[in-house]
Structures are given as structure tokens and as C-alpha cells.
N, C-alpha and C positions, 0 to 999 in steps of 0.2 A: 585759809579755808580752801578746800579742794573742790573742784567742779565735778566730782564723782558722785554727788548726792543725787538721788532719784527724786523726781517730783512726787509730791503726795498724791495718792490716788484720788481722783475726783469722784464726786457722787454722781450717780446716773441722772441724766436730765429728766425732769418731769415732763410728761406729755399732756397736752390739753385734751380733754375729752368733751366733745360737745354732745349734749343730749338733744334728741329730736323733740319738737314741740309735743305736748301732751295730747293735742287734738289730732295728730297724725298717727293712725294705727300702723304698726309694723307690718310689712308685707309678709304674707304667708309663704313658707318655704314651698318650693315647687319640687314635687317628687319626680324623678326621672321615669320615663316610660319603661315599663317592664319589657324585656326582650321577648319576642314571640319565638317560641321553639318550633322547629321544623318548617319555617317559612322558606320557600324557595323562589327563585326568579325564573319565570317562564317567558318565552318569546317565540313568535312564529307568525306566519301569514294566516289570517282569519279565513276560514271556509265555513259559510253558513249553509246548513242543510235544510232548505225550505221544504223539501219533500217529506222530511221526518220531523216536523214540528218547529223548525226554526232555530234549533240549538246550533252552536258552532264549535269548532275545534281549531286549535292552533297547529298548523302544519310546519314541520321543521324545514327551513329553507335549504339546508344542506342535503336533504333527502329528496329534492326536486318535487316536493308536494305530495309524496306518497304517504298515504295514511298508515298509521300503526296504532296498536292498542294503547301505547303510552302517551299519545298526543293529549295535551291539556284540553279539557272540556270547558266551553264557554256557555253558561246558561242563557236561554233566550231572553230572560228579563234584563240582562246586562247589555244586550245588543242595542235596543232603542235608547236605553238610559244614557249610554255613552256615544250614541249615534255612530255605531260601528258599521262598516261596510265590508263585503267580501273583497278579499285581496289586500286589505290593510295590514301593515306590519304592526303587531300588538305586543307589548311587553307589560308584564304585571308580576305582582307577588302573589303566591298561591300556597295553599296547604297541600301536601302530598296526599294521594288517595290512601284511605285506610285499607289495609290488606287483610 
């Protein structure tokens, strides 16, 4: 007899499947959070205008604190909620202004 005989193909191994106990409910699938469109990152030094109602704006550090119309607006309600102070460096996510 020759040694050129190929071995017979083996059957695939059976895998054991364990079932969870009937009293344990299956966890609900978690849906990924939907991406928010048009969300931008803003950052700047907070300037609170107490003479005009207490609203603030974020001044661009690279422009040496000069105001411009495109500076991000900070509503006065957010200032006490997050204990913000004039001169703090603030970074946040924001929606761009509607044009």
C-alpha cells in the first residue's frame, strides 16, 4: 500500500450552545445616537456685557479681544447655570446662526 492516500474529510465539530435562563430577559439593543448636523465647535474668552442685560460673547484670542459680528453669543441664562465669569476660556458645541 502507498502512503499517498488522503485522509478522509472529517465532519465539522459541533459547537455547544448555551441558552440563557428563561427568567433573564434579553437586553434591548442600544441604538447609536444620531449625528447632529451643522454642529460646530466654538471657543473663546468670555466677555459678559452687564450694561446690556448680562449676555455674553466669546472673543477670539487671536484677534486680541476685538469684537466682531461673528463672535459666538452666550445667553445670560447659561452664565449662572455654569458659573461662568468674565475672562474665562470657554469651549462648547454650538449650532451656527440661521442666515
